C-alpha positions as CSV (number, residue, x, y, z in Angstrom):
1,M,-9.5,11.6,35.2
2,G,-12.6,11.1,32.7
3,Q,-12.8,13.4,29.1
4,K,-14.0,17.0,29.5
5,K,-16.3,18.1,26.9
6,V,-15.1,20.4,24.1
7,D,-16.7,22.3,21.6
8,T,-17.1,21.5,18.5
9,V,-15.3,24.3,16.7
10,T,-12.1,23.6,18.8
11,V,-12.0,20.4,17.8
12,E,-12.3,20.9,14.6
13,V,-9.7,23.5,14.3
14,V,-7.6,21.2,16.5
15,R,-7.8,18.3,14.0
16,N,-6.5,20.3,11.4
17,L,-3.4,21.7,13.6
18,L,-2.7,17.9,14.2
19,M,-2.8,17.1,10.8
20,S,-0.9,20.0,9.2
21,I,1.6,18.6,12.0
22,A,1.8,15.4,10.5
23,E,1.6,16.5,6.9
24,E,4.8,18.8,7.3
25,T,6.6,16.1,9.2
26,Y,6.0,13.8,6.1
27,G,6.9,16.4,3.5
28,I,10.2,16.8,5.5
29,I,10.9,13.5,5.2
30,V,10.2,13.5,1.2
31,R,12.2,16.8,0.9
32,S,15.5,15.3,2.8
33,A,15.5,11.4,2.1
34,Y,18.2,10.6,-0.3
35,S,16.3,7.4,-1.6
36,T,14.3,7.9,-4.8
37,N,11.7,4.9,-2.5
38,M,11.3,8.3,-0.4
39,K,12.0,11.0,-2.2
40,E,9.9,9.9,-5.5
41,R,7.9,6.6,-4.5
42,R,6.8,8.6,-1.3
43,D,6.8,5.4,0.2
44,V,6.3,7.4,3.2
45,C,3.5,8.3,6.5
46,T,3.5,9.8,9.4
47,A,1.2,10.1,12.7
48,V,0.6,12.7,15.5
49,I,-0.6,10.2,18.6
50,D,-2.2,11.1,22.1
51,P,-0.1,10.0,25.3
52,D,-2.2,7.5,25.6
53,G,-0.7,5.4,21.9
54,N,-3.9,6.7,20.1
55,S,-3.6,7.9,16.6
56,V,-5.4,11.0,16.5
57,A,-4.2,12.0,12.6
58,Q,-2.4,10.4,10.0
59,V,-1.5,11.7,6.5
60,E,-3.4,9.8,3.5
61,S,-0.1,8.5,2.1
62,L,0.2,4.7,2.1
63,A,-2.3,2.8,4.1
64,A,-0.4,-0.3,4.3
65,L,1.8,2.3,6.8
66,L,-1.1,1.8,9.0
67,G,-0.7,-1.2,10.7
68,S,3.0,-0.2,12.5
69,L,1.7,3.6,13.7
70,L,-1.9,2.4,15.2
71,S,0.6,-0.5,17.4
72,V,3.8,1.5,17.8
73,V,3.3,3.3,20.9
74,P,2.2,0.9,22.1
75,N,4.6,-1.3,22.3
76,I,6.9,1.1,23.1
77,Y,4.7,1.3,26.9
78,E,4.5,-2.7,27.3
79,K,8.4,-3.0,26.5
80,F,9.9,0.2,28.4
81,G,6.9,0.5,30.6
82,R,5.3,4.6,30.5
83,E,6.9,6.2,32.9
84,N,10.4,5.2,32.0
85,I,9.7,7.5,28.8
86,K,11.5,10.7,29.0
87,P,12.1,13.9,27.1
88,G,14.6,13.3,24.4
89,D,14.0,9.6,23.5
90,M,13.3,8.3,20.4
91,F,12.4,5.0,19.4
92,V,13.3,2.7,16.3
93,A,11.9,-0.7,15.3
94,N,10.9,-2.8,12.3
95,D,10.0,-6.1,13.6
96,C,6.7,-6.7,13.0
97,Y,6.9,-9.3,16.2
98,H,7.5,-7.2,18.2
99,G,7.2,-3.6,17.6
100,G,7.5,-3.0,14.4
101,G,4.3,-4.2,12.3
102,N,4.8,-4.5,8.5
103,H,8.2,-6.1,6.7
104,L,11.2,-5.2,7.6
105,P,12.3,-3.0,4.7
106,D,9.5,-0.4,6.6
107,I,11.5,1.3,10.0
108,V,9.2,3.0,12.5
109,F,10.2,6.4,14.6
110,A,8.5,7.3,17.3
111,A,9.5,10.3,20.0
112,P,7.6,11.8,22.8
113,A,6.9,15.1,23.5
114,F,6.5,16.5,26.7
115,V,6.2,19.9,27.9
116,D,7.8,20.3,31.5
117,E,7.8,16.8,31.9
118,K,4.8,16.0,30.8
119,L,3.8,13.6,28.2
120,V,1.6,15.4,26.1
121,G,1.7,13.4,22.7
122,W,4.1,11.6,20.0
123,I,4.9,12.0,16.6
124,A,6.0,8.7,14.8
125,N,7.4,8.3,10.7
126,I,8.0,5.0,9.1
127,G,9.4,4.6,5.8
128,H,10.2,1.7,3.5
129,H,14.3,1.5,2.9
130,S,15.5,0.1,-0.1
131,D,17.8,-2.2,1.6
132,I,18.2,-3.1,5.5
133,G,20.2,-6.4,4.8
134,G,19.0,-10.2,4.2
135,K,19.8,-12.7,1.5
136,V,18.8,-10.9,-1.6
137,P,19.7,-7.0,-2.6
138,G,16.4,-4.8,-1.7
139,S,15.9,-7.4,1.6
140,T,11.9,-8.9,-0.1
141,S,12.9,-12.0,-1.5
142,G,9.8,-14.7,-3.3
143,D,11.2,-17.5,-1.7
144,A,12.5,-16.4,1.7
145,D,11.2,-19.2,4.2
146,S,11.6,-17.2,7.5
147,M,11.6,-13.8,8.3
148,F,15.9,-14.7,9.3
149,Q,16.2,-14.9,5.6
150,E,14.7,-11.0,5.1
151,G,17.4,-9.1,6.5
152,L,18.0,-7.1,9.9
153,R,15.4,-7.2,12.7
154,I,15.1,-4.5,15.4
155,P,12.6,-5.2,18.1
156,V,11.7,-1.3,19.6
157,I,14.9,-0.3,20.8
158,R,16.2,4.2,21.7
159,I,18.1,5.4,19.3
160,R,17.9,8.6,20.4
161,E,18.6,9.6,24.6
162,N,18.8,12.7,25.9
163,D,18.4,14.7,22.9
164,E,21.6,12.6,21.3
165,I,22.1,10.2,18.7
166,L,23.1,7.0,20.1
167,P,25.6,5.9,17.7
168,S,26.3,1.8,18.5
169,V,22.7,2.2,17.4
170,M,23.4,3.9,14.5
171,D,25.7,1.6,13.4
172,L,23.9,-1.3,13.4
173,L,21.8,-0.2,11.3
174,L,24.0,1.2,8.8
175,D,26.2,-2.3,8.8
176,N,23.4,-4.6,7.8
177,S,22.4,-2.2,4.5
178,R,23.9,-2.8,1.3
179,V,24.0,0.9,0.6
180,P,24.9,2.6,3.9
181,Q,25.1,5.6,2.3
182,E,21.1,6.1,1.5
183,R,20.4,4.6,4.4
184,Y,21.7,7.4,6.4
185,G,20.3,9.8,4.1
186,D,16.6,8.2,4.8
187,L,17.1,7.6,8.6
188,T,18.3,10.7,9.2
189,A,15.6,12.1,6.8
190,Q,13.0,10.8,9.5
191,M,14.7,11.6,12.5
192,S,15.0,15.3,11.5
193,A,11.0,15.1,11.2
194,N,10.3,13.7,14.1
195,L,12.4,16.5,15.9
196,I,10.1,18.7,14.3
197,G,6.7,17.0,15.2
198,V,8.1,16.9,18.7
199,Q,8.4,21.1,18.2
200,R,4.6,21.7,17.0
201,I,2.9,19.0,19.3
202,Q,4.4,21.2,22.5
203,E,3.6,24.8,20.4
204,A,0.2,23.3,20.3
205,Y,0.0,22.2,23.4
206,G,1.3,25.6,24.4
207,R,-1.0,27.3,23.3
208,Y,-3.9,25.1,23.7
209,H,-3.0,23.1,27.1
210,D,-5.1,20.3,28.0
211,I,-8.0,21.7,26.0
212,L,-5.5,20.0,23.2
213,I,-5.4,16.3,25.2
214,D,-9.5,16.2,25.6
215,C,-9.4,17.7,21.7
216,M,-7.5,14.5,20.8
217,K,-9.8,12.1,23.1
218,E,-13.0,13.3,20.9
219,L,-11.3,13.0,17.7
220,V,-10.5,9.2,18.4
221,S,-14.1,9.1,20.2
222,Y,-16.1,11.1,16.8
223,S,-14.2,8.4,14.6
224,E,-15.3,5.7,16.1
225,R,-19.2,7.5,16.6
226,R,-19.6,7.8,12.9
227,V,-18.6,4.2,11.9
228,R,-21.0,2.6,14.3
229,A,-23.7,5.5,13.0
230,V,-23.3,4.2,9.4
231,V,-23.0,0.5,10.3
232,K,-26.1,1.2,12.4
233,E,-28.0,2.1,9.4
234,L,-27.5,-0.9,7.5
235,P,-29.0,-4.1,7.7
236,D,-28.7,-6.7,10.4
237,G,-27.1,-9.9,7.6
238,V,-24.0,-12.0,7.3
239,Y,-22.2,-10.9,4.2
240,E,-19.7,-14.1,2.5
241,F,-16.9,-13.5,-0.1
242,T,-13.9,-16.1,-0.8
243,D,-11.1,-14.4,-2.9
244,Y,-7.9,-16.0,-4.2
245,V,-4.1,-15.1,-3.6
246,D,-1.5,-17.0,-7.0
247,G,0.0,-18.9,-4.4
248,C,4.3,-18.2,-3.5
249,G,6.7,-19.0,-6.8
250,E,7.0,-22.6,-6.8
251,K,7.0,-24.0,-3.4
252,Y,3.0,-23.2,-3.2
253,P,1.9,-23.3,-7.0
254,D,-1.9,-23.4,-6.0
255,P,-3.7,-20.8,-5.0
256,L,-4.2,-19.5,-1.6
257,P,-7.9,-18.8,-0.6
258,I,-8.4,-15.1,1.1
259,K,-11.8,-15.7,3.2
260,V,-14.7,-13.2,4.8
261,K,-17.6,-13.4,6.6
262,V,-18.8,-9.8,7.4
263,T,-21.5,-9.6,10.5
264,I,-23.6,-6.5,11.2
265,K,-25.7,-6.6,14.5
266,E,-26.8,-3.3,15.0
267,D,-24.0,-0.6,15.5
268,D,-21.5,-4.0,15.8
269,L,-19.3,-4.7,12.7
270,T,-16.8,-8.1,13.2
271,I,-15.0,-8.7,10.3
272,D,-14.2,-12.5,10.9
273,F,-11.3,-14.7,7.9
274,T,-11.5,-17.7,9.5
275,G,-11.3,-20.4,6.4
276,T,-8.6,-18.3,5.3
277,A,-5.5,-19.7,4.2
278,D,-3.1,-21.6,6.7
279,Q,0.6,-19.3,7.2
280,I,3.0,-20.8,4.9
281,E,7.2,-20.9,4.6
282,A,7.4,-18.5,1.9
283,P,7.1,-14.6,2.1
284,I,3.4,-13.4,1.6
285,N,2.7,-13.6,5.0
286,V,0.2,-10.9,6.6
287,P,1.6,-9.4,10.0
288,Y,-1.7,-8.7,12.4
289,P,-0.9,-5.1,12.0
290,C,-1.0,-5.4,8.7
291,T,-4.3,-6.9,8.2
292,K,-6.0,-4.5,10.6
293,A,-4.6,-1.5,8.5
294,D,-6.0,-3.4,5.4
295,V,-9.3,-3.6,7.2
296,F,-9.5,-0.1,8.8
297,F,-8.5,1.1,4.8
298,A,-11.8,-0.9,3.8
299,I,-14.5,0.2,6.1
300,K,-13.1,3.5,5.6
301,A,-12.6,3.8,1.6
302,L,-17.0,2.3,1.9
303,M,-18.1,4.3,5.0
304,G,-17.4,7.6,5.0
305,S,-13.9,9.7,3.0
306,D,-14.4,12.3,5.8
307,I,-14.4,10.3,8.7
308,P,-11.2,11.2,10.3
309,V,-7.9,8.8,9.9
310,N,-7.3,7.5,13.9
311,E,-8.3,4.8,16.2
312,G,-11.4,5.6,16.5
313,I,-12.2,3.5,13.0
314,N,-10.2,0.4,14.8
315,R,-12.4,0.7,17.5
316,A,-15.8,0.1,15.8
317,I,-14.3,-3.1,13.9
318,R,-14.0,-7.1,15.8
319,I,-11.6,-8.6,13.8
320,I,-11.0,-11.7,13.7
321,A,-8.1,-13.9,12.5
322,P,-6.6,-17.0,13.7
323,K,-3.6,-17.6,14.9
324,G,-1.5,-19.0,12.3
325,C,-3.6,-18.1,9.8
326,I,-2.1,-16.3,6.3
327,L,-3.5,-12.6,8.0
328,N,-1.9,-13.5,11.9
329,P,1.3,-15.5,11.3
330,I,3.3,-17.0,14.0
331,E,6.5,-15.8,14.4
332,P,8.9,-16.3,12.2
333,A,6.8,-16.6,9.3
334,P,8.8,-14.4,6.8
335,V,6.8,-11.5,5.3
336,G,9.0,-9.9,3.3
337,A,6.1,-9.9,0.2
338,Q,3.3,-9.4,2.2
339,M,1.3,-6.8,0.2
340,D,0.6,-8.9,-2.6
341,C,-1.3,-10.5,-0.2
342,S,-2.1,-7.9,1.8
343,Q,-4.0,-6.4,-1.1
344,R,-6.6,-9.2,-1.4
345,V,-8.3,-8.6,1.8
346,P,-10.0,-5.2,1.0
347,D,-11.0,-6.1,-2.4
348,A,-12.1,-9.6,-0.3
349,I,-14.0,-7.0,2.3
350,F,-15.6,-4.9,-0.7
351,G,-16.6,-7.9,-2.6
352,A,-18.7,-9.3,0.5
353,L,-20.0,-5.7,1.5
354,A,-20.7,-4.7,-2.4
355,P,-24.8,-5.0,-1.7
356,L,-24.2,-2.8,0.8
357,F,-23.2,-0.1,-1.1
358,P,-23.4,0.1,-4.2
359,E,-22.9,3.8,-4.9
360,S,-19.5,3.7,-3.9
361,V,-17.6,0.0,-4.0
362,T,-15.4,-0.4,-6.8
363,T,-14.4,-3.9,-8.5
364,A,-11.4,-5.8,-7.9
365,G,-8.4,-3.2,-9.0
366,N,-4.8,-4.6,-9.6
367,G,-4.6,-5.8,-6.5
368,A,-0.7,-6.1,-6.5
369,C,1.8,-4.7,-4.6
370,T,4.2,-4.8,-8.8
371,T,7.7,-4.3,-7.7
372,T,10.7,-4.5,-9.5
373,I,14.4,-4.5,-7.2
374,L,17.6,-4.6,-9.5
375,A,21.0,-4.3,-7.8
376,G,24.6,-3.4,-9.8
377,T,28.0,-2.8,-8.5
378,G,27.0,1.2,-8.1
379,E,28.3,4.6,-9.1
380,I,26.4,6.7,-6.4
381,G,27.9,8.6,-3.8
382,T,29.8,6.1,-2.0
383,D,27.8,3.3,-1.8
384,S,29.6,0.4,-3.5
385,V,26.3,-1.1,-5.3
386,F,22.8,0.0,-6.5
387,I,19.7,-0.8,-5.3
388,F,16.6,0.4,-7.6
389,H,13.5,-0.5,-5.8
390,E,10.2,0.2,-7.9
391,V,6.0,-0.8,-7.5
392,I,4.5,-0.4,-10.7
393,A,1.1,0.7,-10.9
394,G,-1.9,-0.9,-12.6
395,G,-5.6,-0.2,-13.0
396,G,-8.2,0.4,-10.9
397,G,-11.5,-0.6,-10.1
398,A,-14.5,0.6,-12.1
399,S,-18.1,2.3,-9.7
400,K,-21.3,2.6,-10.7
401,E,-20.5,5.9,-12.1
402,Y,-17.2,5.7,-12.9
403,D,-14.8,4.3,-15.1
404,G,-11.3,2.7,-13.2
405,L,-8.5,4.9,-13.2
406,S,-5.5,3.5,-14.9
407,G,-2.4,3.1,-13.8
408,T,-2.7,3.8,-10.5
409,Q,-2.3,2.6,-7.4
410,V,-4.8,1.1,-5.1
411,N,-6.0,0.3,-1.9
412,M,-2.9,-0.6,0.7
413,T,0.0,0.5,-2.0
414,N,-1.0,4.4,-2.8
415,T,2.4,5.2,-3.9
416,S,3.7,8.1,-6.5
417,N,4.8,7.1,-9.7
418,M,8.4,7.4,-10.5
419,P,9.2,9.6,-13.3
420,I,11.9,7.9,-16.0
421,E,13.5,11.4,-15.5
422,A,14.7,10.1,-12.0
423,T,15.1,6.7,-12.7
424,E,17.7,7.3,-15.6
425,M,19.1,10.1,-13.6
426,E,19.6,8.2,-10.3
427,F,20.8,4.5,-11.6
428,H,22.7,4.4,-14.9
429,K,22.6,1.7,-15.6
430,I,19.0,1.3,-16.5
431,L,17.7,2.3,-19.4
432,A,13.9,2.9,-19.4
433,R,12.5,1.3,-22.9
434,R,8.9,1.6,-23.0
435,Y,5.9,2.7,-20.6
436,E,2.9,3.1,-21.9
437,L,-1.0,1.8,-21.3
438,M,-1.7,-1.7,-21.9
439,K,-5.0,-1.7,-24.5
440,D,-7.6,-3.9,-23.9
441,S,-6.0,-4.3,-20.3
442,G,-9.7,-2.3,-18.7
443,G,-12.3,-5.0,-18.0
444,A,-15.3,-4.3,-20.5
445,G,-18.1,-2.9,-18.3
446,M,-20.3,0.2,-18.6
447,M,-17.6,1.9,-16.8
448,R,-14.7,0.4,-18.0
449,G,-11.5,-0.9,-15.6
450,G,-8.6,1.0,-15.1
451,L,-5.6,0.1,-17.5
452,A,-2.5,-1.8,-16.9
453,I,0.9,-0.3,-17.3
454,N,2.7,-1.9,-19.4
455,R,7.0,-0.6,-18.5
456,E,10.3,-2.2,-20.0
457,L,13.8,-1.5,-18.5
458,E,16.9,-2.7,-20.4
459,I,20.0,-3.4,-18.3
460,L,23.1,-1.6,-19.4
461,Q,25.5,-3.4,-17.3
462,D,26.0,-7.4,-16.9
463,G,25.8,-8.9,-13.6
464,V,22.2,-7.5,-12.3
465,K,20.3,-9.4,-10.3
466,Y,16.7,-9.0,-11.0
467,T,13.8,-10.0,-8.5
468,G,9.9,-9.5,-9.7
469,L,7.6,-9.6,-7.1
470,G,4.0,-9.2,-8.2
471,D,0.1,-11.2,-8.4
472,R,-3.2,-11.3,-10.2
473,H,-1.1,-13.0,-12.7
474,K,-3.3,-16.3,-12.5
475,F,-6.4,-14.8,-10.8
476,H,-7.8,-11.9,-13.2
477,P,-9.3,-8.7,-11.1
478,W,-13.7,-9.6,-10.9
479,G,-15.6,-7.4,-12.0
480,L,-19.2,-5.9,-10.8
481,A,-22.7,-6.2,-11.9
482,G,-21.8,-8.0,-15.1
483,G,-18.8,-6.3,-15.9
484,L,-15.9,-8.1,-17.1
485,E,-13.0,-9.2,-15.4
486,G,-9.4,-7.1,-16.4
487,G,-6.1,-8.6,-17.7
488,C,-3.7,-10.5,-15.2
489,G,0.2,-9.6,-14.9
490,A,3.5,-11.2,-16.4
491,F,7.2,-11.0,-15.9
492,Y,9.0,-11.4,-19.4
493,R,13.0,-11.4,-20.2
494,I,13.9,-10.2,-23.2
495,E,17.5,-10.8,-24.3
496,P,19.2,-9.6,-27.0
497,D,18.9,-12.0,-29.2
498,G,15.2,-11.6,-29.2
499,T,14.5,-14.8,-26.9
500,V,11.4,-13.7,-24.7
501,T,11.1,-16.4,-21.7
502,Q,8.4,-15.4,-19.3
503,M,9.6,-15.7,-15.5
504,G,6.8,-16.7,-12.4
505,H,5.7,-14.1,-10.1
506,K,7.6,-14.3,-7.3
507,T,11.2,-14.3,-9.2
508,T,14.2,-13.5,-7.0
509,S,17.7,-12.2,-7.5
510,K,17.9,-13.8,-11.3
511,T,21.5,-12.4,-13.1
512,M,20.5,-9.5,-16.1
513,N,23.1,-9.0,-18.6
514,K,24.0,-6.3,-21.2
515,G,20.8,-6.0,-23.5
516,D,18.9,-8.2,-22.0
517,I,15.4,-6.2,-21.5
518,I,12.6,-6.8,-18.5
519,R,8.9,-6.1,-19.2
520,V,6.0,-5.3,-16.6
521,V,3.3,-6.3,-17.3
522,T,0.8,-5.5,-14.4
523,P,-2.7,-6.7,-13.5
524,G,-5.4,-4.3,-15.2
525,A,-9.1,-3.9,-13.1
526,G,-12.5,-5.3,-13.8
527,G,-15.7,-3.8,-15.6
528,Y,-18.9,-2.6,-13.8
529,G,-22.3,-3.3,-15.3
530,N,-23.0,-4.9,-18.8
531,P,-20.5,-3.8,-21.7
532,K,-23.2,-3.3,-24.5
533,K,-24.7,-0.8,-22.1
534,R,-22.1,1.0,-22.0
535,D,-22.3,4.1,-24.4
536,A,-21.2,4.3,-27.5
537,E,-19.2,7.3,-27.2
538,L,-17.4,6.5,-24.7
539,V,-16.6,3.2,-26.0
540,L,-15.2,5.6,-29.7
541,R,-13.6,7.3,-26.9
542,D,-11.7,4.7,-26.8
543,V,-10.9,3.2,-29.4
544,I,-9.7,6.4,-30.4
545,E,-7.5,6.8,-27.5
546,E,-6.0,3.5,-28.1
547,K,-7.5,2.1,-24.5
548,V,-9.9,-0.1,-26.5
549,S,-9.3,-2.2,-30.0
550,Q,-11.7,-2.2,-32.6
551,K,-11.9,-6.0,-31.9
552,A,-12.9,-5.8,-28.1
553,A,-15.1,-2.2,-28.9
554,R,-17.1,-4.7,-31.0
555,D,-17.0,-8.4,-29.7
556,L,-17.3,-7.0,-26.2
557,Y,-18.8,-3.7,-26.6
558,G,-21.2,-4.6,-29.3
559,V,-20.0,-0.9,-31.1
560,E,-18.4,-1.6,-34.5
561,I,-16.3,1.2,-34.9
562,I,-14.8,1.8,-39.1
563,E,-12.2,4.8,-40.1
564,K,-13.5,7.0,-42.7
565,N,-11.4,9.9,-44.0
566,G,-8.1,9.1,-41.8
567,D,-10.9,9.3,-38.1
568,Y,-12.0,6.2,-36.0
569,V,-16.0,6.9,-36.0
570,I,-19.3,4.2,-35.2
571,D,-21.0,2.6,-37.9
572,E,-24.8,2.8,-36.2
573,N,-26.1,0.5,-38.4
574,A,-24.2,-2.1,-37.8
575,T,-24.0,-1.2,-33.9
576,Q,-27.8,-1.8,-33.8
577,K,-27.4,-5.0,-34.8
578,L,-24.4,-6.0,-32.3
579,R,-26.7,-4.5,-29.9
580,A,-30.1,-5.8,-30.6
581,N,-30.5,-8.2,-27.8
582,E,-29.5,-6.4,-25.0
């Protein structure tokens, strides 16, 4: 049956209704979950999906989780058959090769909504769990050489049937986690959110009947038309860029290229990753659904923040990622730390398309997923161990008109800040010693790159296992239009006697003892434009706010700042000489 024409006003009303359903279910998870990873960092995403399996409304949280939500229902149909989906069903998955989409800690739930035996839509959500088994606490290592080392693999299976939880499936999930009590709270929060979402979709259908489904189809079509309309206005051509991942641990010390070729012809847009590094026996391979989400994010960011987030954007783009490359790996390639590579995809696309979008493109941000995992003997509830998981922010890219944001998540890792109070209240064996912006870590430019974070965590008991994962420890975040690169990241161990040791960017399950301090420095971001064209008053403000040193102000920005009567002021004569040739 063809799509019926619906009026624009009704479509817009329904769009907002569907978004409110996605946002309500998102809020339920955040308020109900046990783990700090979900309730504080909000490492969660939700979506409303039409009866054909197309995402029609997604909450604007983590772009990284889009991949699973775009593919989960089609994967359910492929495995079970649409005709075998029944009221009261709910499905769960985490295996990117068999219906999941991201890495194993990201568990996706999907539930169909029926009205009088008619399938009228789906509600789905995905959340990152702090442990799902595997070789190391936190289920994310820097040295796994196979997915079989990374945790419990869940192909698409039913977890609810006839409105009842299947105890055997729930037991399987809980028995494979080091923190089963925490898992139980997070899993039930996700399932409960879906139950409410099903009710809301049923209520919406009760109000709009088949017009609801017609509006869903129109929303997808509208987003595709919007993207194609932007593409058609761009000059035909081929635009290329290559960025690099640092490598992966001692086994892969050399840089790994992420090569993109963007081809525009009329309203057709092709993103081709031919020439990108081959997959490796290390955990930074990016599952293809995640690669799709990376492209989805980058194109939407450049082409219009008001374009509805749904399958239509995906339809407007042709993606070529050769099978067996690091962006489309073959099973059982490990993917646990894929975000450090995934982040590089939007950076590469932004680099390629910078000439076409000079007003909206940003320089390279911190471009990493700087992860800290600490595990030790527990004292939380009935779990026998604690697992602390945090992704620490860094610098945000600058643009033609704005400085980059400091201490922020970028691209695919749009999680919230973990408050120090929440960390110390929940994890009694961790003490935050320092949490600050890193002076001079933002790339100099007419618009300055965002600053990195320096965080120091003291360990208060022996035998705590530390895993630290990051990237851009070797390759600086690049600038544009004469802007300079941002600072790199680094991990350090500071022992009680003051000994400082730099650790690798894929440190895995390293034993820390009482009094040890872990220092995490995240990458900054590149600057935009000639630094010596920056307003001298802005440089002065940066020095006053301790974002830029006096030395950097003089050497990079050509602004001499001196102290006078206890205040910083600009030495106008010296500055004029420093900038004389600009």
